[in-house]
C-alpha positions as CSV (number, residue, x, y, z in Angstrom):
1,M,91.2,157.7,-21.4
2,D,93.5,154.8,-22.2
3,K,92.3,152.3,-24.7
4,I,91.5,148.7,-23.7
5,T,93.2,146.1,-25.8
6,I,91.0,143.1,-26.6
7,A,91.5,140.0,-28.7
8,V,88.5,138.6,-30.5
9,C,89.0,134.9,-31.0
10,D,86.5,133.0,-33.0
11,S,86.8,130.4,-35.8
12,D,83.3,131.5,-37.1
13,E,84.4,134.0,-39.7
14,E,81.0,135.6,-40.2
15,Y,80.5,136.2,-36.5
16,R,84.1,137.4,-35.9
17,N,84.0,139.9,-38.8
18,R,80.6,141.3,-37.8
19,F,81.8,141.7,-34.2
20,T,85.1,143.4,-35.0
21,S,83.5,145.6,-37.7
22,Y,81.0,146.9,-35.2
23,L,83.8,147.7,-32.7
24,A,85.9,149.4,-35.3
25,E,83.1,151.5,-36.4
26,H,81.6,152.5,-33.0
27,K,84.2,151.9,-30.3
28,A,87.5,152.9,-32.0
29,E,88.2,155.6,-29.4
30,E,87.8,153.2,-26.4
31,L,89.1,149.8,-27.8
32,M,92.1,148.4,-29.6
33,V,90.9,145.3,-31.3
34,C,92.8,142.3,-32.7
35,A,91.1,139.3,-34.3
36,Y,92.2,135.7,-34.4
37,S,90.7,132.6,-36.1
38,A,92.9,129.9,-34.5
39,P,94.3,129.4,-31.0
40,D,98.0,129.1,-32.2
41,A,97.8,132.6,-33.8
42,F,96.3,134.1,-30.7
43,F,98.8,132.7,-28.2
44,S,101.7,133.5,-30.4
45,A,100.5,137.1,-30.3
46,A,99.8,136.9,-26.6
47,D,103.5,136.1,-26.0
48,R,104.5,139.4,-27.6
49,N,101.6,141.7,-26.6
50,R,99.5,142.4,-23.6
51,F,95.8,141.9,-23.9
52,D,93.4,143.4,-21.3
53,V,90.8,140.8,-22.1
54,A,90.2,138.1,-24.7
55,V,86.8,137.1,-26.1
56,F,86.7,133.4,-26.8
57,G,84.1,132.1,-29.3
58,S,84.0,129.0,-31.5
59,G,87.1,126.9,-31.5
60,F,88.5,128.4,-28.3
61,T,88.0,126.9,-24.8
62,K,88.6,128.4,-21.3
63,E,91.2,125.7,-20.6
64,L,93.5,127.4,-23.3
65,A,93.8,130.4,-20.9
66,E,95.5,128.5,-18.1
67,N,98.9,129.8,-17.1
68,R,98.3,132.9,-19.2
69,G,96.5,135.1,-16.6
70,I,94.4,136.8,-19.3
71,P,90.8,137.7,-18.4
72,I,88.5,135.7,-20.7
73,L,85.0,136.4,-21.9
74,L,83.6,133.1,-23.0
75,L,80.8,133.3,-25.6
76,S,78.3,130.6,-24.9
77,D,75.5,129.2,-27.1
78,T,73.2,129.0,-24.1
79,R,72.1,131.8,-21.7
80,T,73.3,131.9,-18.1
81,L,70.8,132.2,-15.3
82,R,71.6,135.9,-15.0
83,E,71.0,136.6,-18.7
84,D,67.7,134.7,-18.6
85,R,66.5,136.9,-15.8
86,T,67.5,140.0,-17.8
87,A,65.8,138.7,-20.9
88,E,62.6,137.8,-19.1
89,G,62.2,141.3,-17.5
90,M,62.2,142.3,-13.9
91,S,60.1,140.0,-11.7
92,G,60.0,142.2,-8.7
93,Q,62.3,139.9,-6.7
94,R,64.9,142.5,-5.8
95,D,68.6,142.1,-5.0
96,R,68.7,138.3,-5.4
97,E,72.2,136.9,-5.5
98,L,73.2,134.5,-8.2
99,P,74.2,131.0,-7.2
100,Q,78.0,130.8,-6.7
101,Q,78.4,128.7,-9.8
102,E,76.8,131.5,-11.9
103,K,79.3,134.1,-10.8
104,T,82.8,134.7,-12.3
105,K,84.8,131.5,-12.3
106,E,88.5,131.4,-11.3
107,L,91.2,129.4,-13.1
108,P,94.2,128.1,-11.3
109,A,96.5,130.7,-12.8
110,G,94.2,133.6,-11.8
111,A,92.7,134.2,-15.2
112,K,89.0,135.1,-14.8
113,V,86.3,133.6,-17.0
114,R,82.9,135.2,-17.6
115,E,80.4,133.3,-19.7
116,V,77.9,135.3,-21.7
117,F,75.3,134.5,-24.4
118,R,76.8,135.2,-27.8
119,Y,73.6,135.9,-29.6
120,Q,72.6,139.1,-27.8
121,P,73.1,142.9,-28.6
122,I,76.8,143.7,-28.9
123,E,76.4,146.6,-26.5
124,A,75.4,144.0,-23.8
125,I,78.6,142.0,-24.5
126,L,80.6,145.2,-24.4
127,R,79.6,145.9,-20.8
128,E,80.9,142.5,-19.9
129,I,84.2,143.3,-21.7
130,W,84.6,146.4,-19.6
131,I,84.0,144.5,-16.4
132,A,86.3,141.6,-17.4
133,A,89.1,144.1,-18.3
134,G,88.8,145.6,-14.8
135,A,87.6,148.9,-16.1
136,G,84.4,148.8,-14.0
137,S,80.8,148.3,-15.0
138,P,78.9,151.1,-16.7
139,S,77.2,151.9,-13.4
140,E,80.6,152.4,-11.7
141,K,82.1,154.7,-14.3
142,K,81.8,158.4,-14.3
143,T,82.1,158.7,-18.1
144,V,79.0,156.7,-18.8
145,R,78.6,157.9,-22.3
146,G,82.1,156.5,-23.2
147,T,81.2,153.0,-22.2
148,T,77.5,152.5,-22.9
149,G,76.8,154.9,-25.8
150,I,74.3,157.0,-23.9
151,E,74.7,160.0,-21.5
152,V,72.6,159.6,-18.3
153,I,71.8,162.9,-16.6
154,G,70.0,163.1,-13.3
155,V,68.3,166.2,-11.8
156,Y,67.3,166.1,-8.1
157,S,66.8,168.9,-5.6
158,P,67.4,167.9,-2.0
159,M,65.4,170.9,-0.8
160,R,62.6,170.3,-3.3
161,H,63.1,173.4,-5.3
162,E,59.9,174.4,-7.1
163,M,61.9,175.2,-10.2
164,Q,63.5,171.7,-10.5
165,M,61.2,170.5,-13.3
166,P,61.5,173.8,-15.3
167,F,65.3,173.6,-15.0
168,S,65.3,169.9,-16.2
169,V,63.1,170.7,-19.2
170,V,65.3,173.7,-20.2
171,L,68.4,171.5,-19.7
172,A,66.9,168.7,-21.9
173,D,65.7,171.1,-24.6
174,R,69.1,172.8,-24.8
175,L,70.9,169.4,-25.1
176,A,68.3,168.3,-27.8
177,E,69.5,171.1,-30.1
178,K,72.6,169.1,-30.7
179,E,71.7,165.4,-30.0
180,K,68.7,163.1,-29.6
181,V,67.4,163.5,-26.0
182,L,64.8,161.7,-24.0
183,Y,63.2,163.3,-20.9
184,I,61.7,161.1,-18.1
185,N,59.9,162.6,-15.1
186,L,60.0,160.6,-11.9
187,I,58.4,163.2,-9.6
188,A,55.2,162.2,-7.9
189,G,52.4,164.6,-8.7
190,S,54.7,166.8,-10.9
191,G,51.9,168.2,-13.1
192,F,54.1,167.8,-16.1
193,M,51.4,167.0,-18.6
194,E,49.1,169.7,-17.3
195,L,51.8,172.4,-17.2
196,F,52.7,171.9,-20.8
197,C,49.2,171.1,-22.0
198,L,50.1,167.6,-23.2
199,D,48.1,164.5,-23.8
200,C,49.1,160.9,-24.5
201,S,47.3,157.5,-24.2
202,Y,50.4,155.7,-22.9
203,D,52.7,156.5,-20.1
204,L,55.8,155.3,-18.2
205,G,53.7,152.7,-16.4
206,D,52.7,151.0,-19.6
207,L,56.3,150.9,-20.8
208,V,57.6,149.5,-17.5
209,L,55.1,146.7,-17.6
210,C,56.2,145.8,-21.1
211,L,59.8,145.7,-20.0
212,R,59.0,143.5,-17.0
213,N,57.1,141.1,-19.2
214,G,59.7,140.9,-21.8
215,R,57.5,142.6,-24.4
216,T,60.1,145.1,-25.6
217,G,59.3,145.5,-29.2
218,T,59.8,148.9,-30.8
219,G,56.0,149.2,-31.3
220,A,55.3,149.3,-27.5
221,F,58.2,151.7,-27.0
222,R,57.1,154.1,-29.7
223,K,53.5,154.3,-28.2
224,S,55.0,155.7,-25.0
225,V,57.3,158.3,-26.5
226,C,56.1,161.7,-27.5
227,E,57.7,164.9,-28.8
228,M,57.8,168.5,-27.5
229,S,60.0,171.1,-29.1
230,H,63.4,169.6,-29.8
231,L,63.1,166.8,-27.2
232,Y,61.3,163.5,-26.7
233,Y,59.6,162.6,-23.5
234,I,57.8,159.7,-21.9
235,P,54.6,160.8,-20.0
236,P,55.1,160.2,-16.3
237,F,53.0,157.7,-14.3
238,A,49.4,158.6,-14.4
239,N,49.1,157.2,-10.9
240,P,51.8,158.7,-8.7
241,E,51.6,155.8,-6.3
242,N,53.2,153.6,-9.0
243,L,56.5,155.4,-8.4
244,H,56.8,153.4,-5.2
245,D,56.9,150.2,-7.2
246,F,59.4,151.6,-9.7
247,S,62.5,149.7,-8.6
248,V,66.2,150.1,-9.4
249,N,65.8,146.9,-11.5
250,D,63.1,148.7,-13.6
251,Y,65.4,151.7,-13.9
252,T,68.3,149.6,-15.0
253,G,66.2,147.6,-17.4
254,L,64.9,150.8,-19.0
255,L,68.4,152.2,-19.4
256,D,69.6,148.9,-20.9
257,Y,66.8,149.0,-23.4
258,L,67.5,152.6,-24.4
259,E,71.2,151.8,-24.8
260,Q,70.7,148.6,-26.8
261,Q,67.6,149.2,-28.8
262,T,67.3,153.0,-29.5
263,D,69.4,155.8,-31.0
264,F,69.0,158.2,-28.1
265,E,72.2,159.9,-27.2
266,A,71.2,161.3,-23.8
267,V,68.4,160.7,-21.3
268,V,67.5,163.3,-18.6
269,F,65.9,161.8,-15.4
270,D,63.9,164.3,-13.3
271,F,64.1,162.5,-9.9
272,G,61.7,162.9,-7.0
273,D,61.5,161.4,-3.5
274,G,60.5,157.9,-2.4
275,L,62.3,155.9,-5.2
276,D,63.6,152.4,-4.4
277,Q,67.4,152.3,-3.9
278,F,67.7,155.9,-5.1
279,A,71.5,156.0,-4.7
280,G,71.9,153.1,-7.1
281,M,70.0,155.1,-9.7
282,L,72.1,158.2,-9.2
283,A,75.3,156.1,-9.4
284,R,74.6,155.3,-13.0
285,C,74.3,159.0,-14.0
286,T,77.1,160.8,-15.9
287,S,76.2,164.0,-14.0
288,I,73.7,165.0,-11.3
289,Y,72.3,168.6,-11.2
290,C,71.0,169.8,-7.8
291,P,68.8,172.9,-8.0
292,M,69.6,174.9,-4.8
293,K,68.4,177.9,-2.9
294,E,70.7,180.3,-1.0
295,G,70.9,180.1,2.8
296,F,72.3,178.0,5.7
297,F,69.2,175.9,6.0
298,F,69.4,174.8,2.4
299,E,73.1,174.2,2.6
300,C,72.4,171.8,5.5
301,Q,70.0,169.8,3.3
302,M,72.6,169.7,0.5
303,A,75.3,168.5,2.9
304,H,73.0,165.7,4.2
305,F,72.2,164.5,0.7
306,A,75.9,164.6,-0.3
307,A,76.8,162.5,2.8
308,Y,74.1,160.0,2.0
309,L,75.2,159.6,-1.6
310,E,78.9,159.2,-0.6
311,K,78.0,156.5,1.9
312,E,75.8,154.6,-0.5
313,S,77.6,155.0,-3.8
314,G,81.1,156.2,-3.0
315,E,83.2,159.2,-4.2
316,V,82.4,158.6,-7.9
317,A,78.7,159.6,-7.5
318,K,79.5,162.4,-5.1
319,E,82.0,163.9,-7.6
320,Q,79.3,164.1,-10.2
321,L,77.1,166.5,-8.1
322,N,76.6,170.0,-9.6
323,R,75.0,172.6,-7.4
324,V,72.7,175.0,-9.3
325,V,71.5,178.0,-7.3
326,L,68.1,179.1,-8.8
327,P,66.9,182.4,-7.5
328,Y,63.5,182.1,-9.2
329,S,59.9,181.3,-8.3
330,A,57.2,179.3,-10.1
331,R,54.9,182.3,-9.5
332,R,56.2,183.8,-12.7
333,I,54.9,181.0,-14.8
334,H,51.4,181.6,-16.1
335,G,48.9,179.7,-18.3
336,G,47.2,180.7,-21.4
337,S,50.3,180.7,-23.6
338,D,53.3,178.6,-24.6
339,V,54.7,177.6,-21.2
340,L,57.8,176.0,-22.7
341,G,58.5,179.2,-24.6
342,Q,58.1,181.2,-21.4
343,L,60.8,179.1,-19.8
344,L,63.2,179.0,-22.7
345,W,63.1,182.7,-23.6
346,S,62.7,184.3,-20.2
347,E,65.3,185.6,-17.7
348,F,65.1,182.1,-16.2
349,G,65.9,180.4,-19.5
350,D,68.9,182.8,-20.1
351,Y,70.1,182.0,-16.5
352,V,70.0,178.3,-17.1
353,R,71.7,178.5,-20.5
354,N,74.4,180.7,-19.1
355,Y,75.0,178.2,-16.3
356,L,75.2,175.2,-18.7
357,A,77.6,177.2,-20.9
358,G,80.0,177.6,-17.9
359,G,79.0,181.1,-16.9
360,K,78.5,182.4,-13.4
361,E,75.4,181.7,-11.4
């Protein structure tokens, strides 16, 4: 992947150094960063070099970009309407468009200006940098991990394979051997807690309410996160009917929180039916695993799902589909012992590990 060249322009030395130091430490593989404290120095460099985007802070105004054609990210001391909505949590009013004056502004020479609040997590500003540079938003990119710092993996079976959840858990546990992984179950009536004999006072519903109300402190988050084997999980909705109220805005807000406020390296979503704007959720996934069964009937269901995803989210999401034929039945799972151990160290677990390692199905 080609690096994006950005210019960080700010007369505030402390802010400029903190910003560029973070990029140098965490984003060196994606970004080439140049820093400037005065307009003259920046424009002298711009005459000799091509910048994909410039970040303007103190001492730099959008008028300076005229006749340059350089996309500008203007750091503002006040929030825009869009950022206020994000900070306040999801209100349930879905798909509202911002007023025209809140959208990207055009300069006469074609340079685009995006205004963002300067005092917010740098990862949030980074997403705006990618968009301003024309590299696409994180939800549009296939390599989500390279742009947002967290890998988003989705699992969904169009034919409702009974082994979807066992597959997802084995997948998450295997990934957790090498990185910090969070598992989230979005299947109505999955029986996840009962299957693995788990108990927790807080669940995904409690966390979603906190995010909607802007109460996103680490204390509220930690109450909802539990551990099992190598991986972490959030107990699913105690009331399955709450899944119908879990919107794509809730999903995006949760992902944003995980990316900006936690050190998780990957999140595995176990998707079920009936989710609001499901294609929009899948579009944000790095990869999508689809547990399958053999046979013409099941192939027809898979074809229907792939066509729906292509229509709603385009080729990017469709290309991320991974068909996983699972010739196994849940009848082999029995209680009275370590169910997770049964899955991991059975023929089924070997099969899944072999598939993930690139072996034949």
